C-alpha positions as CSV (number, residue, x, y, z in Angstrom):
1,X,-2.0,25.9,-12.4
2,X,-5.7,25.7,-12.2
3,X,-7.5,22.6,-11.0
4,X,-9.0,22.1,-14.5
5,X,-5.6,22.3,-16.2
6,X,-4.2,19.9,-13.6
7,X,-7.1,17.4,-14.2
8,X,-6.6,17.5,-18.0
9,X,-2.8,17.2,-18.0
10,X,-2.5,14.6,-15.3
11,X,-5.1,12.4,-16.9
12,X,-3.3,12.6,-20.3
13,X,0.2,12.0,-18.9
14,X,-0.3,9.6,-16.0
15,X,-1.7,6.5,-17.7
16,X,-4.2,6.3,-14.8
17,X,-7.3,6.9,-16.7
18,X,-9.7,4.1,-15.7
19,X,-7.4,2.6,-13.1
20,X,-8.9,1.6,-9.7
21,X,-7.3,2.6,-6.5
22,X,-7.8,1.8,-2.8
23,X,-6.6,4.2,-0.1
24,X,-6.8,3.0,3.5
25,X,-7.6,5.7,6.0
26,X,-8.8,8.0,3.3
27,X,-11.6,10.0,4.9
28,X,-9.4,12.9,6.0
29,X,-6.0,14.5,6.1
30,X,-3.3,12.9,4.0
31,X,-5.5,10.0,2.9
32,X,-8.2,12.3,1.6
33,X,-5.7,14.4,-0.3
34,X,-4.3,11.2,-1.9
35,X,-7.7,9.8,-2.8
36,X,-8.7,13.2,-4.4
37,X,-5.5,13.6,-6.3
38,X,-5.7,10.0,-7.7
39,X,-9.2,10.8,-8.9
40,X,-8.1,14.0,-10.6
41,X,-5.4,11.9,-12.3
42,X,-8.1,9.6,-13.8
43,X,-8.6,6.8,-11.3
44,X,-11.7,5.4,-9.7
45,X,-11.0,5.5,-6.0
46,X,-12.2,3.5,-3.0
47,X,-11.1,4.5,0.5
48,X,-11.6,3.1,4.0
49,X,-12.5,4.9,7.1
50,X,-13.0,4.1,10.8
51,X,-14.5,7.4,11.9
52,X,-15.0,11.0,10.6
53,X,-17.5,9.9,7.9
54,X,-18.6,13.5,7.6
55,X,-15.2,14.3,6.2
56,X,-15.4,11.0,4.2
57,X,-18.5,12.3,2.5
58,X,-16.6,15.4,1.4
59,X,-13.8,13.3,0.0
60,X,-16.4,11.1,-1.8
61,X,-17.9,14.3,-3.3
62,X,-14.5,15.5,-4.6
63,X,-13.8,12.1,-6.2
64,X,-17.2,12.3,-8.0
65,X,-16.7,15.9,-8.9
66,X,-13.5,14.8,-10.7
67,X,-15.8,12.6,-12.9
68,X,-14.7,9.3,-11.3
69,X,-16.4,6.6,-9.3
70,X,-15.9,6.7,-5.5
71,X,-16.5,4.2,-2.8
72,X,-16.3,4.7,1.0
73,X,-15.8,1.5,3.0
74,X,-16.1,1.3,6.8
75,X,-13.2,-0.8,8.1
76,X,-11.4,-1.3,11.4
77,X,-7.7,-1.8,10.6
78,X,-7.2,-3.8,13.7
79,X,-9.4,-6.5,12.2
80,X,-7.8,-8.6,9.4
81,X,-11.2,-9.6,8.0
82,X,-12.2,-5.9,7.6
83,X,-8.9,-5.2,5.7
84,X,-9.4,-8.2,3.4
85,X,-13.1,-7.3,2.9
86,X,-12.2,-3.7,1.8
87,X,-10.0,-5.1,-0.9
88,X,-12.6,-7.6,-2.1
89,X,-15.4,-4.9,-2.0
90,X,-13.2,-2.6,-4.1
91,X,-12.7,-5.3,-6.7
92,X,-16.4,-6.2,-6.7
93,X,-17.8,-2.7,-6.9
94,X,-15.2,-1.0,-9.1
95,X,-14.2,-3.9,-11.3
96,X,-10.6,-4.5,-10.2
97,X,-7.7,-3.1,-8.3
98,X,-4.6,-1.4,-9.8
99,X,-3.3,0.8,-7.0
100,X,-3.1,0.3,-3.2
101,X,-2.1,3.0,-0.9
102,X,-1.5,1.8,2.7
103,X,-2.1,5.1,4.5
104,X,-4.0,4.3,7.7
105,X,-2.0,4.7,10.8
106,X,-1.9,5.8,14.4
107,X,0.7,7.7,16.4
108,X,1.5,6.8,20.0
109,X,4.4,8.8,21.7
110,X,5.5,7.7,25.1
111,X,8.7,6.7,26.9
112,X,9.3,2.9,26.7
113,X,8.6,2.5,30.4
114,X,5.1,3.9,30.0
115,X,4.0,1.9,26.9
116,X,1.5,-0.8,27.4
117,X,1.2,-4.1,25.6
118,X,-2.2,-3.0,24.3
119,X,-0.7,0.1,22.7
120,X,2.1,-2.0,21.2
121,X,-0.4,-4.5,19.7
122,X,-2.7,-1.8,18.4
123,X,0.1,0.2,16.8
124,X,1.6,-2.9,15.1
125,X,-1.9,-4.1,14.0
126,X,-2.8,-0.8,12.3
127,X,0.6,0.6,11.1
128,X,2.1,-2.7,10.0
129,X,-0.1,-5.8,10.0
130,X,-2.9,-4.1,8.1
131,X,-0.5,-3.0,5.4
132,X,0.8,-6.6,5.1
133,X,-2.8,-8.0,4.8
134,X,-4.0,-5.4,2.4
135,X,-0.9,-5.8,0.2
136,X,-1.3,-9.6,0.2
137,X,-5.0,-9.4,-0.7
138,X,-4.5,-6.6,-3.3
139,X,-1.6,-8.4,-5.1
140,X,-3.8,-11.3,-5.9
141,X,-5.9,-9.0,-8.0
142,X,-3.2,-7.0,-9.6
143,X,-1.5,-7.6,-13.0
144,X,1.2,-5.8,-14.9
145,X,1.7,-2.2,-13.8
146,X,0.1,-2.7,-10.4
147,X,1.2,-0.3,-7.7
148,X,1.5,-0.7,-3.9
149,X,2.6,2.4,-2.0
150,X,2.9,2.6,1.8
151,X,3.0,5.8,3.9
152,X,5.8,5.5,6.4
153,X,7.4,8.4,8.3
154,X,10.7,10.2,8.4
155,X,10.9,8.9,12.0
156,X,11.6,5.5,10.5
157,X,15.0,6.8,9.4
158,X,15.9,9.1,12.2
159,X,14.6,9.4,15.8
160,X,15.4,12.8,17.1
161,X,13.9,12.7,20.6
162,X,12.7,10.2,23.2
163,X,9.2,8.7,23.2
164,X,9.1,7.5,19.6
165,X,10.4,4.0,19.9
166,X,7.0,2.3,19.2
167,X,6.0,4.5,16.3
168,X,9.4,4.4,14.7
169,X,9.5,0.6,15.0
170,X,6.1,0.3,13.2
171,X,7.2,2.6,10.4
172,X,10.7,1.2,9.9
173,X,9.3,-2.3,9.7
174,X,7.3,-1.1,6.7
175,X,10.6,-0.5,4.9
176,X,11.5,-4.1,5.2
177,X,8.0,-5.1,4.0
178,X,8.3,-2.8,1.0
179,X,11.7,-4.2,-0.1
180,X,10.6,-7.8,0.4
181,X,7.3,-7.2,-1.5
182,X,9.2,-5.5,-4.3
183,X,11.3,-8.7,-4.8
184,X,8.2,-11.0,-4.5
185,X,6.0,-9.0,-6.9
186,X,8.5,-7.6,-9.3
187,X,8.2,-10.6,-11.7
188,X,4.5,-9.8,-12.0
189,X,5.3,-6.2,-13.0
190,X,4.0,-4.8,-9.7
191,X,6.0,-2.0,-8.1
192,X,6.1,-1.5,-4.3
193,X,7.4,1.7,-2.7
194,X,7.2,3.7,0.5
195,X,7.0,7.4,1.2
196,X,8.3,8.9,4.4
197,X,6.5,12.2,5.2
198,X,7.8,14.6,7.8
199,X,5.7,17.2,9.6
200,X,2.6,17.6,7.6
201,X,-0.4,19.8,8.4
202,X,-3.1,17.3,9.4
203,X,-5.4,16.8,12.4
204,X,-2.7,14.4,13.8
205,X,0.0,17.1,13.7
206,X,-1.4,20.6,12.9
207,X,0.9,23.3,11.8
208,X,-0.3,25.5,14.7
209,X,0.0,22.7,17.3
210,X,1.9,22.8,20.6
211,X,5.0,21.2,19.2
212,X,5.0,22.7,15.7
213,X,7.6,25.4,16.2
214,X,10.1,22.9,17.5
215,X,9.5,20.7,14.4
216,X,9.9,23.7,12.1
217,X,13.2,24.6,13.7
218,X,14.6,21.2,12.6
219,X,13.7,21.7,8.9
220,X,15.9,23.0,6.1
221,X,12.7,24.6,4.7
222,X,11.1,25.8,7.9
223,X,7.4,25.2,7.1
224,X,5.0,22.3,7.4
225,X,4.2,20.2,4.4
226,X,0.6,20.1,3.2
227,X,-1.3,16.8,2.5
228,X,-1.3,17.6,-1.2
229,X,2.6,17.6,-1.2
230,X,2.4,13.9,-0.2
231,X,-0.4,13.2,-2.6
232,X,1.6,14.5,-5.5
233,X,4.4,12.1,-4.8
234,X,2.0,9.2,-4.4
235,X,0.4,10.1,-7.7
236,X,3.7,10.2,-9.5
237,X,4.7,6.8,-8.2
238,X,1.2,5.4,-9.1
239,X,1.5,6.8,-12.6
240,X,3.1,5.3,-15.7
241,X,6.1,7.5,-15.1
242,X,6.9,5.5,-11.9
243,X,7.0,2.2,-13.7
244,X,10.7,1.5,-13.1
245,X,10.8,2.5,-9.5
246,X,10.4,-0.2,-6.9
247,X,11.7,-1.2,-3.5
248,X,12.5,2.5,-2.9
249,X,11.9,4.9,0.0
250,X,11.2,8.6,-0.6
251,X,11.6,11.1,2.2
252,X,9.5,14.2,1.9
253,X,10.1,16.2,5.1
254,X,11.4,19.7,4.2
255,X,14.9,18.6,4.9
256,X,14.4,17.5,8.5
257,X,16.5,14.4,8.0
258,X,19.1,16.1,5.8
């Protein structure tokens, strides 16, 4: 399917025309793919970044090439005020907020004996606390058909090797947050879901990386996912077709956890 056909069909079917989305950590990788795909589906898209603004400019250009408004917001996800300000700036500059994607995250892999308290605090601040703060701030601006989608990890469901305790903790805690928010926000018509990607070809975990062959050997489909695979599922959940799905977790990992 050509990009033009995708743009036309997704805008017509998704109910996202004119919606406003905020994607945290959207300058590159999975976040950039999500931001671009939402724009192709008809949404105006803001995204935050902490570095790699050169890639952020490319993402912004793709949003604008899709005919939508884009907004790049510098933010440090360890700082609650930055996270809250990103939500408020999105609302102020783009006129509202309908879709929040909590994508920003970091990955620290070490045996428990080697982890520092600073690494614990930073991981929880970025992977969990920032999602809580952004969701709380965004929900105050959302009405019927609002969407909150968090990016977790298949390592929240299954830990196949040592050294993943901190990362898996941070992502599994997002499951509880998702289910609780779904109950809290359901009466307002806001859905809340989480997506658990497996090995996906990004700067954080490239398909030609040192540990890539070992990861492929654990998959039912022995190839890495691409960021757009994740973006497609996010877009479906954000669309009108995902209106009755809430409090759910979706694993998209090539069968690693099967």
